[in-house]
N, C-alpha and C positions, 0 to 999 in steps of 0.2 A: 017750358022746362027750365029749371034753375040750375045753373052750373055751380058746383061747389068749389070753393077756393082751395079746399084740401082734398086732394084726390085719394090720399092714403090715410088711414085712420091711426097710424102710429105716430109717436112724437118724434121719431128719428128715422132716417133712411135705413133700409134693410142692409145689413152688413153680413151677408153670407148665410142666410137662412137660419139665423138665430143660434148658431152653434157657439160653444164656448171657445174663446181664443185666448192667447196669452202664452207666456213663457213657462208656465208650470209644467207643460208637457215636455219641454226641452230641458228639464232639470235645472232651471235657473230659479233663484230665489234671493230675497233680500236677507242680508246678515249685517253684522257690524262693519265688516270690511267692504261692503258694497253688494253688487250683483254677482253672486257666486253660485257654485254647486259643490256638493259633497260627493266624494268617491268612496264608496264602501267596498272593501276588497275582501275576498276570501283567499287564503293561501294555505299551502301545505306546511308541514313542520320544518321544511328546509327554507322557507321564505320565498317559494315560487308561486306566482299568482295563479289562481284557479278560476276566478270570475269576478265581475264587478257589478255593482248596482249604483246608479246615479240618483241623487235626490237634490232638491233645492237647498239653498244655503240656510233657510230658516227651519227646515224640517228637523225633527229630533232624530237622533241616531238609532234608537231602538225600533223605529218604524221599519227599518230595512233588514232586521234580523231574519224575519220569516222568508223574505226573498233570497237572502244569502244562503239560508239553510236548504232552500228548495233547488239550488243549483244541482245539476245532475253529475255529482262527483261523490266519492266515498264518504260515508258518514264519519265525522271525527269523534274521537273519544272525549275531547275537551275543547272548549271554545275560549280563547284568550281575547279579551276585548277591554277597551278603556272605560272610564267612568261614564261616558256618554251612553253606553249600552246598559247601564245598571237600571233595572226595573223588576218589580216582582213578577209581572206577567212574562217577561223575557226569561227570567230564571226558571219559572215553572214550566214554560214550554220546552226549554232545553232539557230539563230533568225528565220530563215526560218522554222525550225522544231518546233518552239514554245518553245525553251529552252533558258532561260536567262543566258548569259555567265557572270560569276563573276570571271574575270581573271585580275590581275593587269597588267598595261602596262609595256612593256620592257623599260629599261632605254634609249635605242637608238631610241625610237619611236618619230617621228617628232611632231605629234599632239597627246599628251597624252589623253587617253580615261578614263573617270571617272569610278571608281570602288567602289563598296559598301564594304568598308573595314570592316564594322561591321558584315556583313554576311560572308566575307572572313575569319574571325577568326575561323569559324567552320571547316576550312580545316585541323585543327590540328587532327581531327578524322581520316582523311585519313593517315596522317603521323604516328599516333599511330597504325593504322591497319597495315601499312607496317612494323613498328617496331615489332609488335607481330608476323608477318609472318617470320621476319628475326631472331626470337629466335631459329628457326630451323637452325642448322648450315649448312645443305645442301643447303638451300635457300640463306643464307647470302653469301656463298662463291661460289656457282654454280659449284659443282663438276661434274655435268652431261654434257656429250658431246652433246647430242641431245636436240633439243628444245622440242620435245614431252615428253621426260623423265623429263625435268626440269619443264615444265608446269603441268605435272601430280603431281609432288610433291608440286607445288604451290597450286593446287586444294586440295590436302590432308591437307595442312596447313590451307587452307580456311575452310575446313570441321571442323577442330579442333576449329577454331574461331567461327563457327556457333553452335557447339554442346551445349554449355551452354544455348542457347535460346530454345532448344528443350527437354533437359533432365530435369526430375522432374518438369515439368510444368503441372498444372491441369486446 
């Protein structure tokens, strides 16, 4: 009987039954600034957060629109979003759902689409809401390794944002 010098037929040792590993599951990704994540938020017309979707730093913005619209809250009449969400499929999906897209066109769009910039000015409420959430240092810098932990602290910060609307109201 001849003993083989290679007992296993693979070129590398088995690392956990061949499953995919990596940080993409934890909403990390490479971008210009380094290893980051993007927080996509949905809020009401008063600038109070309703839900969050996390994606990697290199992921495009319009990939998160369907997940944001699937959140179990009331259907909006209009969607205010920045240029990163501008895409023909996004606009078509929103119009099919009965939601008016108020998204300025990207600079590289061949046929610019009209945008109601008077209504788009209300988007500052979204930016202010994100600024309030980032007052918590843990959210501004993302110390958390897992997406679940980071999203939990986003929800805690959102609760702090909602509390003044419920406390001392008669």
